Short mmCIF file of the C-alpha atoms (twelve columns), coordinates in Angstrom:
data_MODEL
# 
_entry.id   MODEL 
# 
loop_
_atom_site.group_PDB 
_atom_site.id 
_atom_site.type_symbol 
_atom_site.label_atom_id 
_atom_site.label_alt_id 
_atom_site.label_comp_id 
_atom_site.label_asym_id 
_atom_site.label_seq_id 
_atom_site.Cartn_x 
_atom_site.Cartn_y 
_atom_site.Cartn_z 
_atom_site.pdbx_PDB_model_num 
ATOM 1   C CA . UNK A 1   -17.376 40.705 130.937 1 
ATOM 2   C CA . UNK A 2   -13.723 41.803 131.166 1 
ATOM 3   C CA . UNK A 3   -11.292 39.081 130.102 1 
ATOM 4   C CA . UNK A 4   -8.954  37.898 132.838 1 
ATOM 5   C CA . UNK A 5   -5.288  38.781 132.385 1 
ATOM 6   C CA . UNK A 6   -2.713  36.254 133.509 1 
ATOM 7   C CA . UNK A 7   1.045   36.816 133.594 1 
ATOM 8   C CA . UNK A 8   3.260   33.798 132.953 1 
ATOM 9   C CA . UNK A 9   6.847   34.003 134.165 1 
ATOM 10  C CA . UNK A 10  8.754   30.931 133.118 1 
ATOM 11  C CA . UNK A 11  12.339  30.339 134.130 1 
ATOM 12  C CA . UNK A 12  14.849  27.961 135.615 1 
ATOM 13  C CA . UNK A 13  14.831  29.949 138.895 1 
ATOM 14  C CA . UNK A 14  18.173  28.484 139.930 1 
ATOM 15  C CA . UNK A 15  17.805  30.289 142.262 1 
ATOM 16  C CA . UNK A 16  14.883  32.706 141.994 1 
ATOM 17  C CA . UNK A 17  16.035  36.211 142.975 1 
ATOM 18  C CA . UNK A 18  14.602  39.623 143.774 1 
ATOM 19  C CA . UNK A 19  15.003  40.765 140.174 1 
ATOM 20  C CA . UNK A 20  12.462  38.147 139.090 1 
ATOM 21  C CA . UNK A 21  10.013  39.330 141.737 1 
ATOM 22  C CA . UNK A 22  10.403  43.028 140.931 1 
ATOM 23  C CA . UNK A 23  9.972   42.340 137.206 1 
ATOM 24  C CA . UNK A 24  6.785   40.346 137.798 1 
ATOM 25  C CA . UNK A 25  5.401   43.025 140.105 1 
ATOM 26  C CA . UNK A 26  6.160   45.853 137.666 1 
ATOM 27  C CA . UNK A 27  4.635   44.046 134.688 1 
ATOM 28  C CA . UNK A 28  1.562   43.105 136.732 1 
ATOM 29  C CA . UNK A 29  1.054   46.766 137.574 1 
ATOM 30  C CA . UNK A 30  1.734   48.120 134.076 1 
ATOM 31  C CA . UNK A 31  -0.576  45.656 132.316 1 
ATOM 32  C CA . UNK A 32  -3.168  45.380 135.085 1 
ATOM 33  C CA . UNK A 33  -2.664  41.631 135.427 1 
ATOM 34  C CA . UNK A 34  -4.957  39.728 137.755 1 
ATOM 35  C CA . UNK A 35  -2.270  37.197 138.630 1 
ATOM 36  C CA . UNK A 36  1.286   36.207 137.752 1 
ATOM 37  C CA . UNK A 37  2.073   32.495 137.645 1 
ATOM 38  C CA . UNK A 38  5.730   31.537 138.083 1 
ATOM 39  C CA . UNK A 39  6.505   28.367 136.144 1 
ATOM 40  C CA . UNK A 40  9.823   26.665 137.021 1 
ATOM 41  C CA . UNK A 41  11.139  24.696 134.059 1 
ATOM 42  C CA . UNK A 42  11.335  20.933 134.247 1 
ATOM 43  C CA . UNK A 43  14.339  20.214 132.021 1 
ATOM 44  C CA . UNK A 44  15.508  23.468 130.368 1 
ATOM 45  C CA . UNK A 45  16.568  22.507 126.843 1 
ATOM 46  C CA . UNK A 46  18.822  25.557 126.407 1 
ATOM 47  C CA . UNK A 47  20.899  24.925 129.570 1 
ATOM 48  C CA . UNK A 48  22.273  21.479 128.911 1 
ATOM 49  C CA . UNK A 49  25.849  22.752 129.255 1 
ATOM 50  C CA . UNK A 50  25.597  22.918 133.055 1 
ATOM 51  C CA . UNK A 51  24.090  20.901 135.879 1 
ATOM 52  C CA . UNK A 52  20.757  22.396 136.914 1 
ATOM 53  C CA . UNK A 53  19.514  22.146 140.493 1 
ATOM 54  C CA . UNK A 54  16.783  19.528 141.013 1 
ATOM 55  C CA . UNK A 55  13.360  20.697 139.847 1 
ATOM 56  C CA . UNK A 56  11.754  20.078 143.237 1 
ATOM 57  C CA . UNK A 57  14.277  22.349 144.966 1 
ATOM 58  C CA . UNK A 58  13.768  25.081 142.377 1 
ATOM 59  C CA . UNK A 59  10.001  24.740 142.727 1 
ATOM 60  C CA . UNK A 60  10.122  25.021 146.524 1 
ATOM 61  C CA . UNK A 61  12.432  28.052 146.389 1 
ATOM 62  C CA . UNK A 62  9.948   29.713 144.041 1 
ATOM 63  C CA . UNK A 63  7.047   28.927 146.378 1 
ATOM 64  C CA . UNK A 64  8.971   30.410 149.308 1 
ATOM 65  C CA . UNK A 65  9.918   33.532 147.358 1 
ATOM 66  C CA . UNK A 66  6.400   34.296 146.116 1 
ATOM 67  C CA . UNK A 67  4.352   33.319 149.173 1 
ATOM 68  C CA . UNK A 68  3.946   36.846 150.559 1 
ATOM 69  C CA . UNK A 69  2.389   38.332 147.404 1 
ATOM 70  C CA . UNK A 70  -1.293  37.417 146.939 1 
ATOM 71  C CA . UNK A 71  -1.028  38.199 143.224 1 
ATOM 72  C CA . UNK A 72  1.700   35.575 142.723 1 
ATOM 73  C CA . UNK A 73  1.316   31.803 142.422 1 
ATOM 74  C CA . UNK A 74  3.513   28.909 141.283 1 
ATOM 75  C CA . UNK A 75  2.654   26.174 138.773 1 
ATOM 76  C CA . UNK A 76  4.179   22.709 138.443 1 
ATOM 77  C CA . UNK A 77  2.896   22.316 134.890 1 
ATOM 78  C CA . UNK A 78  6.383   22.142 133.312 1 
ATOM 79  C CA . UNK A 79  7.898   20.006 136.062 1 
ATOM 80  C CA . UNK A 80  5.089   17.458 136.078 1 
ATOM 81  C CA . UNK A 81  4.947   17.183 132.273 1 
ATOM 82  C CA . UNK A 82  8.388   15.608 132.086 1 
ATOM 83  C CA . UNK A 83  10.901  15.843 129.268 1 
ATOM 84  C CA . UNK A 84  12.477  19.021 127.925 1 
ATOM 85  C CA . UNK A 85  10.561  22.221 128.669 1 
ATOM 86  C CA . UNK A 86  9.437   24.301 125.695 1 
ATOM 87  C CA . UNK A 87  7.499   27.563 125.916 1 
ATOM 88  C CA . UNK A 88  4.912   26.338 123.428 1 
ATOM 89  C CA . UNK A 89  3.955   23.523 125.797 1 
ATOM 90  C CA . UNK A 90  3.836   25.861 128.788 1 
ATOM 91  C CA . UNK A 91  1.473   28.282 127.045 1 
ATOM 92  C CA . UNK A 92  -0.657  25.493 125.598 1 
ATOM 93  C CA . UNK A 93  -1.170  23.835 128.970 1 
ATOM 94  C CA . UNK A 94  -1.794  27.058 130.891 1 
ATOM 95  C CA . UNK A 95  -4.187  28.229 128.196 1 
ATOM 96  C CA . UNK A 96  -6.160  24.999 128.555 1 
ATOM 97  C CA . UNK A 97  -6.247  25.373 132.341 1 
ATOM 98  C CA . UNK A 98  -7.319  29.020 132.109 1 
ATOM 99  C CA . UNK A 99  -9.943  29.424 129.370 1 
ATOM 100 C CA . UNK A 100 -11.156 32.912 128.444 1 
ATOM 101 C CA . UNK A 101 -7.902  34.335 129.783 1 
ATOM 102 C CA . UNK A 102 -5.369  36.587 128.062 1 
ATOM 103 C CA . UNK A 103 -1.827  35.333 128.694 1 
ATOM 104 C CA . UNK A 104 1.178   37.645 129.067 1 
ATOM 105 C CA . UNK A 105 4.486   35.786 128.836 1 
ATOM 106 C CA . UNK A 106 7.180   37.659 130.781 1 
ATOM 107 C CA . UNK A 107 10.771  37.106 129.667 1 
ATOM 108 C CA . UNK A 108 14.100  38.916 129.605 1 
ATOM 109 C CA . UNK A 109 14.587  41.303 126.698 1 
ATOM 110 C CA . UNK A 110 17.888  39.561 125.946 1 
ATOM 111 C CA . UNK A 111 15.965  36.299 125.472 1 
ATOM 112 C CA . UNK A 112 14.235  37.873 122.494 1 
ATOM 113 C CA . UNK A 113 17.547  37.639 120.658 1 
ATOM 114 C CA . UNK A 114 17.285  33.847 120.741 1 
ATOM 115 C CA . UNK A 115 13.532  33.471 120.369 1 
ATOM 116 C CA . UNK A 116 13.861  32.548 116.702 1 
ATOM 117 C CA . UNK A 117 15.542  29.322 117.858 1 
ATOM 118 C CA . UNK A 118 12.659  28.360 120.144 1 
ATOM 119 C CA . UNK A 119 10.539  25.419 119.096 1 
ATOM 120 C CA . UNK A 120 7.555   26.522 116.968 1 
ATOM 121 C CA . UNK A 121 8.290   30.170 117.765 1 
ATOM 122 C CA . UNK A 122 5.929   31.380 115.027 1 
ATOM 123 C CA . UNK A 123 2.975   29.979 116.982 1 
ATOM 124 C CA . UNK A 124 3.895   31.538 120.319 1 
ATOM 125 C CA . UNK A 125 2.551   35.008 119.594 1 
ATOM 126 C CA . UNK A 126 -0.914  33.675 118.868 1 
ATOM 127 C CA . UNK A 127 -0.892  32.024 122.302 1 
ATOM 128 C CA . UNK A 128 0.243   34.983 124.416 1 
ATOM 129 C CA . UNK A 129 1.425   38.554 124.394 1 
ATOM 130 C CA . UNK A 130 5.165   38.744 125.082 1 
ATOM 131 C CA . UNK A 131 6.618   41.261 127.530 1 
ATOM 132 C CA . UNK A 132 10.402  41.643 127.375 1 
ATOM 133 C CA . UNK A 133 11.895  43.164 130.532 1 
ATOM 134 C CA . UNK A 134 15.307  44.801 130.879 1 
ATOM 135 C CA . UNK A 135 17.275  46.894 133.330 1 
ATOM 136 C CA . UNK A 136 17.178  50.704 132.901 1 
ATOM 137 C CA . UNK A 137 19.615  51.922 130.257 1 
ATOM 138 C CA . UNK A 138 19.737  48.578 128.475 1 
ATOM 139 C CA . UNK A 139 19.712  49.097 124.712 1 
ATOM 140 C CA . UNK A 140 16.354  47.587 123.852 1 
ATOM 141 C CA . UNK A 141 16.933  48.243 120.177 1 
ATOM 142 C CA . UNK A 142 20.587  47.240 120.200 1 
ATOM 143 C CA . UNK A 143 22.067  44.925 117.604 1 
ATOM 144 C CA . UNK A 144 21.811  41.948 119.976 1 
ATOM 145 C CA . UNK A 145 18.041  41.896 119.548 1 
ATOM 146 C CA . UNK A 146 17.564  44.040 116.445 1 
ATOM 147 C CA . UNK A 147 17.637  41.073 114.067 1 
ATOM 148 C CA . UNK A 148 15.090  39.152 116.109 1 
ATOM 149 C CA . UNK A 149 12.867  42.196 116.559 1 
ATOM 150 C CA . UNK A 150 12.436  42.549 112.812 1 
ATOM 151 C CA . UNK A 151 10.924  39.057 112.670 1 
ATOM 152 C CA . UNK A 152 8.564   39.408 115.626 1 
ATOM 153 C CA . UNK A 153 4.948   40.633 115.454 1 
ATOM 154 C CA . UNK A 154 5.040   44.087 117.018 1 
ATOM 155 C CA . UNK A 155 1.372   44.036 117.996 1 
ATOM 156 C CA . UNK A 156 2.009   41.085 120.318 1 
ATOM 157 C CA . UNK A 157 5.208   42.379 121.908 1 
ATOM 158 C CA . UNK A 158 6.029   44.984 124.562 1 
ATOM 159 C CA . UNK A 159 9.389   46.031 125.998 1 
ATOM 160 C CA . UNK A 160 9.597   47.314 129.562 1 
ATOM 161 C CA . UNK A 161 12.441  48.715 131.672 1 
ATOM 162 C CA . UNK A 162 12.430  47.324 135.199 1 
ATOM 163 C CA . UNK A 163 14.658  48.269 138.162 1 
ATOM 164 C CA . UNK A 164 16.749  45.657 140.026 1 
ATOM 165 C CA . UNK A 165 17.432  43.487 136.970 1 
ATOM 166 C CA . UNK A 166 21.191  43.760 137.436 1 
ATOM 167 C CA . UNK A 167 20.769  40.662 139.625 1 
ATOM 168 C CA . UNK A 168 21.131  37.308 137.875 1 
ATOM 169 C CA . UNK A 169 20.757  33.697 138.980 1 
ATOM 170 C CA . UNK A 170 24.214  32.842 137.632 1 
ATOM 171 C CA . UNK A 171 25.791  35.602 139.748 1 
ATOM 172 C CA . UNK A 172 23.915  34.350 142.820 1 
ATOM 173 C CA . UNK A 173 25.206  30.815 142.206 1 
ATOM 174 C CA . UNK A 174 28.782  32.032 141.739 1 
ATOM 175 C CA . UNK A 175 28.631  34.082 144.923 1 
ATOM 176 C CA . UNK A 176 27.269  31.156 146.928 1 
ATOM 177 C CA . UNK A 177 29.795  28.724 145.466 1 
ATOM 178 C CA . UNK A 178 32.676  31.071 146.328 1 
ATOM 179 C CA . UNK A 179 31.449  31.564 149.880 1 
ATOM 180 C CA . UNK A 180 30.082  35.083 149.372 1 
ATOM 181 C CA . UNK A 181 26.691  36.118 150.812 1 
ATOM 182 C CA . UNK A 182 23.552  36.227 148.702 1 
ATOM 183 C CA . UNK A 183 21.446  38.002 151.317 1 
ATOM 184 C CA . UNK A 184 19.214  40.737 149.817 1 
ATOM 185 C CA . UNK A 185 19.843  39.415 146.312 1 
ATOM 186 C CA . UNK A 186 17.324  36.629 146.888 1 
ATOM 187 C CA . UNK A 187 14.458  36.535 149.429 1 
ATOM 188 C CA . UNK A 188 15.489  35.650 152.980 1 
ATOM 189 C CA . UNK A 189 13.561  32.385 152.900 1 
ATOM 190 C CA . UNK A 190 15.441  31.318 149.774 1 
ATOM 191 C CA . UNK A 191 18.806  32.030 151.439 1 
ATOM 192 C CA . UNK A 192 17.763  29.835 154.340 1 
ATOM 193 C CA . UNK A 193 16.546  27.083 152.000 1 
ATOM 194 C CA . UNK A 194 19.825  27.161 150.029 1 
ATOM 195 C CA . UNK A 195 21.766  26.905 153.286 1 
ATOM 196 C CA . UNK A 196 19.656  24.070 154.684 1 
ATOM 197 C CA . UNK A 197 19.793  22.026 151.485 1 
ATOM 198 C CA . UNK A 198 23.405  22.822 150.622 1 
ATOM 199 C CA . UNK A 199 22.360  23.550 147.031 1 
ATOM 200 C CA . UNK A 200 25.403  25.543 145.939 1 
ATOM 201 C CA . UNK A 201 28.433  24.007 147.681 1 
ATOM 202 C CA . UNK A 202 30.989  26.165 149.509 1 
ATOM 203 C CA . UNK A 203 28.541  28.948 150.443 1 
ATOM 204 C CA . UNK A 204 30.311  29.302 153.792 1 
ATOM 205 C CA . UNK A 205 29.502  32.981 154.238 1 
ATOM 206 C CA . UNK A 206 25.815  32.239 153.896 1 
ATOM 207 C CA . UNK A 207 26.100  29.522 156.514 1 
ATOM 208 C CA . UNK A 208 27.989  31.797 158.905 1 
ATOM 209 C CA . UNK A 209 25.496  34.620 158.528 1 
ATOM 210 C CA . UNK A 210 22.527  32.278 158.880 1 
ATOM 211 C CA . UNK A 211 24.017  30.792 162.041 1 
ATOM 212 C CA . UNK A 212 24.805  34.249 163.427 1 
ATOM 213 C CA . UNK A 213 21.239  35.453 162.877 1 
ATOM 214 C CA . UNK A 214 19.762  32.277 164.349 1 
ATOM 215 C CA . UNK A 215 21.693  32.981 167.596 1 
ATOM 216 C CA . UNK A 216 20.633  36.657 167.724 1 
# 
C-alpha cells in the first residue's frame, strides 16, 4: 500500500496571500502530495517584536483563501494547543493525527537560515521532509543560508523555486495600513474579510474599492 503524503504549511498568515497558495500548489504537484494542510500559528515565538492579528481572524482568512482547492485544508492544531507555537509540536501532533503518513513541511528557503535556532531542530528532520521554497532567481546557496545548509541532513531537504513569491504578508499589511489596495495580492475573500473586520487600520483604498464593487 502506497504511503499517504501530506504537506504541512505552517505560518502566521497575517494575512495569507497568493504566494502562499501558489507555493503550496507547486509543492503538492512536484511531490505528488495527497493533501496540503495549512496550519496558522497560535503564538509565533519568533514574532514577538510586533502585534500579531488575533489567531481566530488569521484562521478564518486561511479557511477563506483555501476553500476553493479540494487538495487544501486548514488545521487549528497550533491555535488550540495554546502557548508559543513550535514546529516540533506541530509535526508531532499532525503525525499522531495522521499515522502511516509521510509529512512534507513547506517553508520559505530564507527560513532555513534560522532553522538552527528552532527548538529541538535536530529532531525535526526525523519527523518530516523539509521543502524550502523561494522565488525564481533567489540564491538558494547564498551565504544567508549556506551556513545552515551545511548542518542540515541533505536527504531530508529539498529546495524548490516557485513563482509569485515576491509577495509577502508584511508588504500586504503595509499597503493596507497606508491605504493602498491589496487586491490580487491576496484572495478576494480575504480582502473582503480584512475590510469587514478592519484588521489593518487605514486601508481606505481597500474600503473604497470594496464599496465600489458592491455597488456595481
